[in-house]
C-alpha positions in Angstrom: 2.3 -39.4 -2.8 1.1 -41.4 0.2 -1.5 -40.1 2.5 1.1 -39.8 5.2 3.3 -37.8 2.9 0.3 -35.5 2.0 -0.3 -34.9 5.7 3.3 -34.0 6.3 3.3 -31.5 3.4 0.1 -30.0 4.6 1.4 -29.6 8.2 4.6 -28.1 6.8 2.6 -25.6 4.7 0.3 -24.7 7.6 3.4 -24.1 9.9 5.0 -21.8 7.2 1.8 -19.8 6.9 1.5 -19.5 10.7 5.1 -18.2 11.0 4.5 -15.7 8.2 1.2 -14.5 9.8 2.8 -14.0 13.2 6.0 -12.4 11.8 3.9 -10.1 9.6 1.8 -8.9 12.5 4.9 -8.1 14.5 6.8 -6.5 11.6 3.9 -4.3 10.5 3.4 -3.1 14.1 7.0 -2.7 15.3 9.2 -2.6 12.3 11.8 -5.2 11.3 15.3 -4.3 12.6 14.4 -4.5 16.3 12.7 -7.9 16.0 15.0 -11.0 16.2 14.3 -14.5 15.0 14.8 -15.7 18.6 11.9 -13.4 19.7 9.7 -14.7 17.0 10.3 -18.3 18.0 9.8 -17.6 21.7 6.5 -15.8 21.0 5.2 -18.7 18.8 6.6 -21.4 21.1 8.6 -23.1 18.3 12.3 -23.9 18.0 14.7 -22.0 15.8 15.2 -25.3 13.9 11.5 -25.3 12.9 11.7 -21.7 11.7 14.8 -22.3 9.7 13.3 -25.3 8.0 11.0 -22.9 6.3 13.1 -19.7 6.0 16.8 -19.7 5.5 17.3 -16.4 7.1 15.5 -13.2 8.2 15.7 -11.6 4.8 13.9 -14.5 3.2 11.2 -14.3 5.8 10.8 -10.6 5.3 10.6 -11.1 1.5 7.9 -13.7 1.8 5.8 -11.7 4.3 6.1 -8.5 2.1 5.4 -10.4 -1.1 2.3 -12.1 0.3 1.0 -8.8 1.6 1.5 -7.0 -1.7 -0.2 -9.8 -3.7 -3.2 -9.9 -1.4 -3.5 -6.1 -1.5 -3.4 -6.0 -5.3 -6.0 -8.8 -5.5 -8.3 -6.7 -3.4 -7.6 -3.6 -5.5 -8.5 -5.3 -8.8 -11.6 -6.9 -7.2 -12.8 -3.4 -6.1 -12.0 -1.9 -9.5 -13.9 -4.6 -11.4 -16.9 -4.5 -9.1 -17.4 -0.7 -9.0 -20.4 0.9 -10.5 -18.3 3.6 -12.2 -14.7 4.7 -12.5 -14.8 7.3 -9.7 -16.4 5.0 -7.2 -13.9 2.3 -8.1 -10.9 4.7 -7.6 -12.4 5.9 -4.3 -12.9 2.4 -3.0 -9.4 1.5 -3.9 -8.0 4.6 -2.3 -10.0 3.9 0.9 -8.6 0.4 1.0 -5.0 1.6 0.4 -5.5 4.3 3.0 -6.6 1.9 5.7 -3.8 -0.5 4.7 -1.1 2.1 5.0 -2.6 3.3 8.3 -1.8 -0.1 9.8 1.8 -0.2 8.7 4.4 1.2 11.1 6.6 3.8 9.4 9.5 1.9 11.0 8.8 -1.1 8.8 9.0 1.0 5.6 12.2 2.7 6.8 13.8 -0.7 7.7 13.0 -2.3 4.4 14.5 0.7 2.5 17.6 0.8 4.6 18.4 -2.9 5.4 16.7 -4.8 2.6 17.3 -2.8 -0.6 16.6 -5.7 -2.9 13.2 -6.3 -1.3 12.5 -2.6 -1.6 13.4 -2.7 -5.3 11.0 -5.6 -5.8 8.2 -3.7 -4.0 8.8 -0.7 -6.3 8.8 -2.7 -9.4 5.6 -4.6 -8.4 3.9 -1.3 -7.6 5.0 0.2 -10.9 3.6 -2.7 -13.0 0.4 -2.9 -11.0 -0.3 0.8 -10.8 0.4 1.4 -14.5 -2.3 -1.0 -15.5 -4.8 0.0 -12.8 -4.6 3.8 -13.3 -4.5 3.6 -17.1 -7.6 1.3 -17.3 -9.4 3.4 -14.7 -8.8 6.6 -16.7 -9.9 5.1 -20.0 -13.1 3.9 -18.3 -13.7 7.3 -16.7 -13.3 9.2 -20.0 -15.7 6.8 -21.7 -18.2 7.4 -18.8 -17.9 11.2 -19.0 -16.6 11.3 -15.4 -13.0 12.2 -16.3 -12.2 15.1 -18.7 -11.8 13.8 -22.3 -8.9 16.1 -23.0 -6.6 14.5 -20.5 -3.8 12.2 -21.7 -4.2 8.9 -19.8 -0.6 7.8 -20.4 0.8 11.1 -19.2 -1.4 11.4 -16.1 -0.7 7.7 -15.3 3.1 8.6 -15.3 2.4 11.6 -13.0 0.5 9.4 -10.6 3.1 6.7 -10.7 6.0 9.2 -10.0 4.3 10.4 -6.8 3.4 7.0 -5.6 6.9 5.6 -6.1 8.4 8.5 -4.3 5.8 8.8 -1.5 8.2 7.4 1.0 10.9 9.9 0.2 11.5 11.5 3.6 12.9 14.7 2.0 10.0 15.3 -0.4 7.3 14.2 2.1 8.6 14.7 5.7 5.2 13.8 7.2 5.4 10.4 5.7 7.6 9.4 8.6 4.7 9.8 11.0 1.6 9.8 8.9 2.1 8.2 5.4 -1.6 7.5 5.1 -2.5 11.2 5.1 0.1 11.9 2.5 -1.5 9.3 0.3 -5.0 10.7 1.0 -3.9 14.2 0.1 -2.5 13.0 -3.2 -5.7 11.1 -4.1 -7.7 14.3 -3.5 -5.3 16.2 -5.8 -5.4 13.5 -8.5 -9.2 13.3 -8.7 -9.7 17.1 -8.5 -7.4 17.4 -11.5 -9.0 14.9 -13.8 -12.7 14.7 -12.9 -15.5 16.4 -14.9 -18.1 18.2 -12.7 -20.2 15.1 -12.7 -17.3 12.9 -11.7 -16.2 15.3 -9.0 -19.7 15.3 -7.5 -19.5 11.5 -7.2 -16.2 11.9 -5.4 -17.6 14.5 -3.0 -20.5 12.2 -2.2 -18.2 9.3 -1.5 -15.8 11.3 0.7 -18.7 12.7 2.7 -20.1 9.2 3.2 -16.7 7.8 4.2 -15.8 10.7 6.5 -14.1 12.9 4.0 -14.2 16.0 6.2 -11.7 14.3 8.6 -9.5 13.3 5.7 -9.6 16.8 4.1 -8.5 18.4 7.4 -5.7 15.9 7.8 -4.5 16.6 4.3 -4.3 20.3 5.0 -2.3 19.6 8.1 0.1 17.6 6.0 0.7 20.5 3.6 1.1 22.9 6.4 3.7 20.7 8.0 5.7 20.3 4.8 5.6 24.1 4.3 6.8 24.6 7.9 9.6 22.1 7.5 10.8 23.9 4.4 10.3 27.4 5.8 8.2 28.4 2.8 5.2 30.7 3.0 2.1 30.0 1.0 
């Protein structure tokens, strides 16, 4: 390849990344359905021809944005897991990262992907399934070996419990609050998960971590989530 050809390919790749970065910031903030390709082009100061050189249609653009986001998130998750001093700290660091990530995603985006882009949603669920299966299973094995998770737990079974909740966390009937506050639903589940598998030593590490990271605020929010779900279903505790 000539140097000129190399520069052309480089410029093309940089433009594609620029489009994805801008579209991603808009989608995550506003949702997808209400954002048009014309608006994206106008905001970036590019022609529709330039956009369609890189993406055949809006669905392809959404798929690439979501795919890139998931890959970068999982890379961070595995980095945190490998670099943690112990299993509980590793899980907590991952949970904090996921919590902050979910907090930045508009519920409208999740709703739009599920409703208007079912094939992309299926890809997300499958990717989550494969990644979470490995991460949670390995974390539990490490925690049992460290004496921080209870040795009598069945890692495979608990992993399936965890996976079932995570894959259904966006179910608006099961978790009504996920429409307005999905991050708190996730935070509440992490609290539940660790309380159920930790030894006293492991739970003490978890408590120290949550206190350091502002756990009191999260605990209060978690309780608010449960109360809202109970209220919506008209069930008394």
